C-alpha positions as CSV (number, residue, x, y, z in Angstrom):
1,M,12.2,17.0,-1.3
2,D,11.9,19.0,2.0
3,N,11.8,17.1,5.4
4,S,8.4,18.3,5.9
5,N,7.2,16.9,2.6
6,R,8.8,13.8,3.6
7,K,7.0,13.6,6.8
8,R,3.5,14.3,5.3
9,R,4.0,11.5,3.0
10,E,5.0,8.9,5.3
11,F,2.1,9.9,7.9
12,I,-0.5,9.6,4.8
13,L,1.2,6.2,4.1
14,K,0.9,5.0,7.5
15,L,-2.4,6.2,8.0
16,A,-3.6,4.6,4.8
17,K,-2.0,1.0,5.8
18,V,-3.9,1.8,9.4
19,L,-7.2,1.9,7.7
20,G,-6.5,-0.4,5.2
21,F,-5.9,-3.0,7.4
22,A,-7.8,-2.3,10.8
23,G,-8.6,-5.1,12.2
24,G,-7.4,-8.2,14.2
25,A,-9.4,-7.6,17.4
26,L,-12.5,-10.3,17.8
27,L,-15.1,-8.4,19.7
28,S,-17.6,-10.6,21.4
29,P,-21.2,-9.6,21.4
30,Q,-21.5,-7.4,24.2
31,L,-24.3,-8.3,26.7
32,S,-25.4,-5.7,29.3
33,A,-25.1,-6.2,32.8
34,K,-28.0,-4.8,34.9
35,S,-27.6,-1.4,35.5
36,S,-29.6,-1.5,38.9
37,K,-26.6,-3.6,40.7
38,R,-23.6,-2.3,41.5
39,T,-22.3,-5.1,43.4
40,P,-19.4,-7.2,41.0
41,V,-20.2,-10.2,39.3
42,S,-18.6,-13.6,40.8
43,L,-16.8,-16.0,38.7
44,L,-17.7,-19.2,40.6
45,G,-15.9,-21.8,38.2
46,V,-14.7,-22.5,35.1
47,K,-15.0,-26.1,33.6
48,E,-13.2,-27.8,30.8
49,L,-15.2,-30.2,28.6
50,S,-13.6,-32.8,26.6
51,L,-12.3,-32.5,23.1
52,K,-14.5,-33.1,20.0
53,R,-13.4,-35.7,17.5
54,R,-14.4,-36.1,14.0
55,G,-11.1,-35.0,12.6
56,R,-11.0,-31.6,14.3
57,S,-9.4,-29.7,16.9
58,Q,-11.9,-27.7,19.2
59,Q,-12.2,-27.1,22.9
60,R,-14.9,-25.5,24.6
61,L,-14.2,-23.8,28.0
62,S,-17.2,-22.7,30.3
63,F,-16.9,-20.2,32.8
64,E,-19.8,-20.0,35.7
65,L,-21.3,-16.7,36.4
66,S,-23.4,-15.1,39.1
67,D,-24.8,-12.7,36.5
68,S,-24.9,-11.2,33.3
69,I,-21.7,-9.2,32.2
70,K,-20.0,-7.1,29.2
71,H,-17.1,-8.9,28.0
72,S,-14.9,-8.4,25.2
73,L,-12.4,-11.0,23.4
74,F,-9.3,-10.5,20.7
75,T,-6.2,-12.4,20.3
76,L,-2.3,-11.7,20.1
77,T,0.6,-13.1,18.5
78,S,4.1,-13.9,19.4
79,P,3.1,-15.9,21.0
80,D,-0.1,-16.9,20.5
81,R,-2.7,-15.9,23.0
82,V,-6.5,-15.2,24.1
83,V,-7.4,-12.4,26.3
84,L,-10.6,-12.2,27.5
85,D,-11.8,-9.1,29.7
86,L,-14.8,-9.4,32.0
87,K,-16.6,-6.1,33.4
88,N,-17.2,-5.6,37.0
89,T,-16.0,-9.6,37.6
90,K,-14.1,-11.0,40.6
91,L,-12.9,-14.4,40.6
92,R,-14.0,-16.8,43.2
93,T,-12.0,-20.0,42.3
94,N,-8.4,-20.9,41.0
95,L,-8.5,-21.4,37.3
96,K,-5.0,-22.9,37.1
97,K,-6.5,-26.0,39.0
98,R,-9.7,-26.4,37.0
99,L,-7.9,-26.1,33.4
100,K,-5.5,-28.8,32.3
101,E,-3.2,-28.3,29.4
102,S,-4.4,-29.3,25.9
103,V,-3.6,-29.6,22.5
104,L,-5.0,-25.9,22.0
105,V,-4.4,-24.1,25.6
106,R,-0.6,-24.4,27.2
107,G,-2.0,-22.6,30.3
108,I,-3.8,-19.8,31.9
109,R,-3.4,-16.6,33.5
110,H,-5.2,-14.1,35.5
111,A,-5.5,-10.6,36.7
112,S,-7.4,-7.4,38.2
113,R,-7.6,-4.6,35.9
114,N,-9.1,-1.2,36.6
115,G,-9.6,-2.5,40.7
116,N,-12.9,-3.9,39.0
117,D,-12.4,-6.2,35.9
118,L,-10.9,-9.4,35.4
119,R,-8.4,-10.3,32.8
120,V,-8.2,-14.0,31.8
121,V,-5.0,-15.1,29.4
122,F,-5.1,-18.2,27.5
123,D,-1.4,-19.1,26.0
124,L,-2.3,-21.4,23.0
125,A,-0.1,-24.2,21.7
126,Q,-0.9,-23.3,18.2
127,K,-3.3,-20.8,16.4
128,A,-7.2,-21.0,17.0
129,E,-10.3,-19.0,15.9
130,V,-12.2,-17.8,18.8
131,K,-15.8,-17.0,19.8
132,T,-18.1,-16.6,22.8
133,S,-21.5,-17.3,24.2
134,L,-23.0,-16.5,27.1
135,H,-26.6,-17.9,28.3
136,K,-28.7,-18.0,31.5
137,T,-28.7,-21.4,33.7
138,S,-30.1,-22.3,36.8
139,R,-27.1,-21.5,38.9
140,G,-26.9,-17.8,37.0
141,Y,-24.9,-17.5,33.7
142,S,-22.6,-19.7,31.8
143,L,-20.1,-17.7,29.6
144,E,-18.7,-20.5,26.7
145,V,-15.5,-20.0,25.0
146,T,-15.1,-21.9,22.1
147,L,-11.3,-22.6,20.8
148,S,-11.0,-24.2,16.8
149,G,-7.4,-25.4,15.7
150,K,-7.2,-27.3,13.0
151,Q,-10.5,-27.5,11.7
152,I,-10.0,-23.3,10.7
153,L,-7.0,-25.0,8.8
154,A,-9.2,-26.8,7.0
155,R,-11.8,-24.2,6.2
156,K,-8.8,-22.0,5.1
157,K,-7.6,-24.3,2.5
158,K,-11.4,-24.9,1.1
159,A,-11.5,-21.3,0.8
160,V,-8.3,-20.4,-1.0
161,K,-9.8,-22.7,-3.6
162,K,-12.9,-20.8,-4.1
163,V,-10.8,-17.4,-4.4
164,S,-11.6,-15.7,-7.9
165,Q,-9.1,-15.2,-10.2
166,K,-9.4,-11.1,-9.7
167,T,-9.0,-11.8,-5.7
168,K,-5.9,-13.4,-5.9
169,Q,-4.5,-10.8,-8.6
170,R,-4.9,-8.2,-5.7
171,Q,-3.5,-10.5,-2.9
172,L,-0.5,-11.0,-5.1
173,A,-0.2,-7.2,-5.8
174,K,-1.2,-6.3,-1.9
175,K,1.8,-8.8,-1.1
176,Q,4.4,-7.6,-3.8
177,V,3.8,-3.8,-2.8
178,S,4.0,-4.5,0.8
179,R,7.4,-6.5,0.7
180,R,9.7,-3.9,1.6
181,R,12.6,-3.7,-1.1
182,K,16.2,-2.5,-0.6
183,R,16.5,-0.7,-4.3
184,F,14.8,2.4,-5.4
185,V,13.1,1.8,-8.3
186,V,12.5,3.8,-11.4
187,A,9.9,3.1,-13.8
188,I,10.6,4.8,-17.3
189,D,8.4,5.5,-19.8
190,P,9.0,5.9,-23.5
191,G,6.5,7.7,-25.1
192,H,4.1,6.6,-28.0
193,G,5.0,3.2,-29.7
194,G,3.2,1.0,-32.3
195,K,0.5,2.5,-34.0
196,D,1.1,5.6,-32.2
197,P,4.4,7.2,-34.0
198,G,4.1,10.5,-32.0
199,A,5.7,13.8,-33.4
200,I,7.7,13.2,-36.9
201,G,10.5,15.4,-37.9
202,R,10.9,16.9,-41.0
203,N,13.6,14.3,-42.1
204,G,11.4,11.7,-41.0
205,T,12.2,11.0,-37.6
206,R,9.6,9.3,-35.6
207,E,9.0,10.6,-31.7
208,K,8.4,7.0,-30.8
209,D,11.7,5.4,-32.1
210,V,14.3,8.0,-30.6
211,V,12.1,8.3,-27.1
212,L,13.0,4.6,-26.9
213,K,16.7,4.6,-27.4
214,I,16.7,7.3,-24.8
215,A,14.8,5.4,-22.3
216,R,17.2,2.4,-23.0
217,R,20.2,4.3,-21.9
218,L,18.8,5.8,-19.2
219,Y,17.5,2.2,-18.1
220,S,21.0,1.2,-18.6
221,R,22.7,4.1,-16.7
222,I,20.4,3.5,-13.3
223,N,20.8,-0.3,-13.2
224,K,24.6,0.3,-13.3
225,Q,24.0,2.3,-10.0
226,S,24.0,0.4,-6.8
227,G,20.6,0.9,-4.6
228,M,18.8,1.4,-7.9
229,K,16.4,-0.4,-10.7
230,A,15.3,0.7,-13.8
231,V,11.9,-0.9,-15.4
232,L,10.3,0.1,-18.7
233,T,7.0,0.3,-19.6
234,R,7.6,-0.7,-23.2
235,D,11.1,-2.0,-24.5
236,G,9.8,-2.3,-28.3
237,D,7.8,-0.9,-31.0
238,Y,4.5,-1.6,-29.9
239,Y,1.3,0.3,-28.5
240,V,0.9,0.4,-24.7
241,S,-2.3,2.3,-23.5
242,L,-1.7,5.5,-21.2
243,R,-3.4,4.2,-18.0
244,K,-1.6,0.3,-18.3
245,R,1.7,2.4,-18.5
246,M,0.7,3.7,-14.8
247,E,-0.7,0.3,-14.2
248,K,2.9,-1.7,-15.2
249,A,4.6,0.9,-13.1
250,R,2.7,0.5,-9.8
251,S,2.6,-3.3,-10.3
252,K,6.7,-2.9,-10.5
253,G,6.6,-1.2,-6.9
254,A,7.9,1.9,-8.7
255,D,9.2,4.7,-6.3
256,I,8.8,7.4,-9.3
257,F,7.5,7.3,-13.2
258,I,9.1,9.6,-15.4
259,S,7.9,9.8,-19.2
260,I,10.2,10.6,-22.4
261,H,9.1,12.6,-25.5
262,A,10.2,14.6,-28.1
263,D,8.2,17.8,-28.6
264,A,6.9,18.9,-31.4
265,N,5.5,23.0,-32.6
266,P,4.2,24.2,-35.9
267,N,6.7,27.2,-35.3
268,R,10.0,25.0,-36.2
269,K,12.0,27.6,-34.9
270,L,11.2,26.5,-31.1
271,T,13.8,24.7,-29.1
272,G,15.0,23.8,-26.0
273,S,13.9,21.3,-23.4
274,S,10.8,21.2,-20.5
275,V,9.7,19.2,-17.9
276,Y,6.0,18.6,-16.6
277,I,4.2,17.2,-13.4
278,L,0.4,17.1,-12.6
279,S,-1.7,20.2,-12.5
280,E,-4.2,20.6,-9.5
281,N,-7.2,20.2,-12.0
282,G,-5.5,17.0,-13.3
283,A,-5.6,15.8,-9.5
284,S,-8.6,16.7,-9.0
285,S,-10.3,15.2,-12.4
286,E,-8.2,11.9,-11.5
287,A,-9.3,11.7,-7.9
288,A,-13.4,11.7,-8.7
289,R,-12.6,9.0,-11.2
290,W,-10.2,7.1,-8.7
291,L,-13.5,6.7,-6.1
292,A,-16.0,6.3,-8.9
293,N,-14.1,3.5,-10.3
294,S,-12.8,1.4,-7.5
295,E,-13.1,-2.2,-9.4
296,N,-10.2,-1.7,-10.8
297,S,-7.4,-3.5,-8.5
298,Y,-4.6,-0.5,-8.6
299,E,-7.1,2.0,-8.1
300,T,-8.1,0.5,-4.4
301,M,-4.9,0.8,-3.1
302,L,-3.1,3.6,-2.1
303,G,0.5,3.6,-0.8
304,G,0.7,0.1,-0.7
305,A,-2.3,-0.7,1.2
306,Y,-6.0,-1.4,0.6
307,V,-8.5,1.4,1.5
308,S,-11.6,0.4,2.3
309,R,-14.3,1.8,-0.5
310,S,-16.9,1.8,2.2
311,N,-16.1,5.1,3.7
312,K,-16.1,7.3,0.2
313,V,-15.4,10.5,2.5
314,L,-12.6,9.3,4.4
315,S,-11.0,7.8,0.8
316,S,-11.5,11.1,-0.5
317,L,-9.7,12.8,2.6
318,L,-6.5,10.2,2.0
319,L,-6.9,10.6,-1.8
320,D,-6.4,14.2,-1.7
321,L,-3.7,14.2,1.4
322,S,-2.0,11.4,-1.1
323,Q,-2.1,13.7,-4.1
324,S,-0.9,16.4,-2.5
325,A,2.2,14.9,-1.3
326,T,2.6,13.3,-4.3
327,I,2.6,16.7,-6.2
328,D,5.4,18.1,-3.8
329,N,7.8,15.4,-4.2
330,S,7.2,15.3,-8.3
331,L,7.8,18.9,-8.2
332,G,11.3,18.3,-6.3
333,I,12.5,15.6,-8.5
334,A,11.2,17.7,-11.6
335,K,13.4,20.9,-10.4
336,N,16.8,18.5,-10.3
337,V,16.1,17.1,-13.9
338,L,15.5,20.5,-15.4
339,Q,18.3,21.7,-14.0
340,E,20.4,19.0,-15.1
341,L,18.8,19.4,-18.7
342,G,19.8,22.8,-18.6
343,G,23.3,21.8,-19.0
344,V,22.9,19.7,-22.0
345,N,20.3,21.8,-23.9
346,S,18.5,25.6,-23.8
347,L,15.5,25.2,-21.9
348,L,12.3,26.6,-23.2
349,R,11.1,27.5,-19.9
350,K,13.2,27.7,-16.6
351,K,10.4,26.6,-14.3
352,V,8.6,23.3,-13.9
353,E,5.3,23.1,-15.9
354,S,2.3,22.0,-14.5
355,A,-0.3,19.8,-17.2
356,A,-3.1,17.2,-17.0
357,F,-1.4,14.6,-18.6
358,V,-2.8,11.2,-18.2
359,V,0.3,9.0,-17.4
360,L,1.2,11.7,-14.7
361,K,-2.4,11.0,-12.9
362,S,-1.0,8.0,-10.3
363,P,-2.2,9.1,-6.6
364,D,0.8,8.1,-4.9
365,I,3.8,7.7,-7.3
366,P,5.9,10.9,-8.0
367,S,5.6,11.8,-11.7
368,M,7.3,13.6,-14.4
369,L,6.7,14.0,-18.1
370,V,10.0,15.2,-20.0
371,E,10.3,16.9,-23.5
372,T,13.8,16.4,-24.5
373,A,13.9,18.7,-27.2
374,F,11.8,19.5,-30.4
375,I,11.8,17.0,-32.9
376,S,10.3,19.3,-35.2
377,N,13.6,21.7,-35.5
378,P,15.5,20.9,-38.1
379,K,18.6,21.3,-35.8
380,E,17.4,19.3,-32.8
381,E,16.2,16.6,-35.0
382,R,19.5,16.2,-35.5
383,R,20.9,15.8,-32.6
384,L,18.3,13.4,-31.0
385,N,19.4,11.0,-33.5
386,S,22.9,11.3,-32.5
387,S,23.8,8.8,-29.8
388,H,26.1,10.8,-27.9
389,Y,23.3,13.4,-27.8
390,Q,21.1,10.6,-26.5
391,N,23.4,9.6,-23.7
392,K,23.9,13.1,-22.7
393,L,20.2,13.7,-22.3
394,A,20.0,9.9,-20.4
395,N,22.7,11.3,-17.9
396,A,21.2,14.6,-17.1
397,M,18.2,12.7,-16.0
398,F,20.0,9.9,-14.0
399,H,21.5,12.7,-12.1
400,G,18.2,14.6,-11.7
401,I,16.9,11.4,-10.5
402,R,19.9,10.2,-8.4
403,R,19.9,13.4,-6.3
404,Y,16.3,12.9,-4.9
405,H,17.4,9.2,-4.6
406,L,20.0,10.1,-2.4
407,A,17.8,12.7,-0.4
408,Q,15.8,9.7,0.2
409,K,18.4,7.5,1.6
410,K,19.4,9.7,3.9
411,H,15.7,10.3,5.6
412,N,14.3,6.6,4.5
413,A,15.9,3.5,6.2
414,Q,14.0,1.1,3.6
415,Y,16.2,2.4,0.7
416,A,19.4,0.9,-0.2
């Protein structure tokens, strides 16, 4: 994978995360100032009201103003702070002397901004929920800032109990994916299984059995390598749907996905290995499905972040960019693997092929499908049953994947 593709993928994932998690700033209601007055609003004083009891920790601060103002409010962490910006306002009192330290507020600071505005910063003793309200009084206007501490914690505990099972699963998936790992995860998918035997050779060799053996050997080879981890979409003779294989790879935080098969053709003379990635047509059809069916939890995530479903145009753009970057990365890995397979078996085609295989349709996980050999060819069927040949195929795929992993380590600090 070249440097430009890497940078484009990093940009997409960062953009998806920013858009998926945008927020954190709490904007208060914007109350318009009278446009006819250009003189600054005077902040006449601040009054601290008593703490409310009844098991709650709440404090209300009242700012006395000479006129209505535009104001905004947001919170910061490390340490916890509340920042109140007052437009076109000048201070006419000493805030530090008027405000005593409490269970919620450690101190208060203020400074002028842009020559005309006033910024007030509350240093909090604990995390607090904040809201404002402005109303007219006999002396002018009063801007009330309400801080809620322990009360908000109690509400959160009640809210957690009411969260549906589906939402819990989404939160867990989000936490698993967002937690940066040290190992490079490879999802290995042995094709077919259970009621689906796949292709069957002339001597009765079943594709599902052969590819599982090769997959297990590749699994063992990867897990012996420092900084790498392999997971299997199936580790026995049972059926797994195509989309379930994709979901398993995503739930394990896979960095790449490789599906292993053994080809068949009525022409028993055909021989050789081949490697496939997702075609542009396959990507387009998946994009339409991804956007239309947003109820599946994995389909609401892109590159480890939840994408807002309210903006279909933006989601479509991000999906298109992500798929393009993923296909580019898939091609890079597939070329490595195809080259390594060429040292073990003849190649059916010397270039990576494209197809709309369902298991290749993850929009953010580079994926490839490997046809190890023609099980329909008697000579290759015999070789596929050989443990020695299975090892050679597994090692070839490992070395192709390992080259990609090393490139990732060079440019991406998250990998060991």
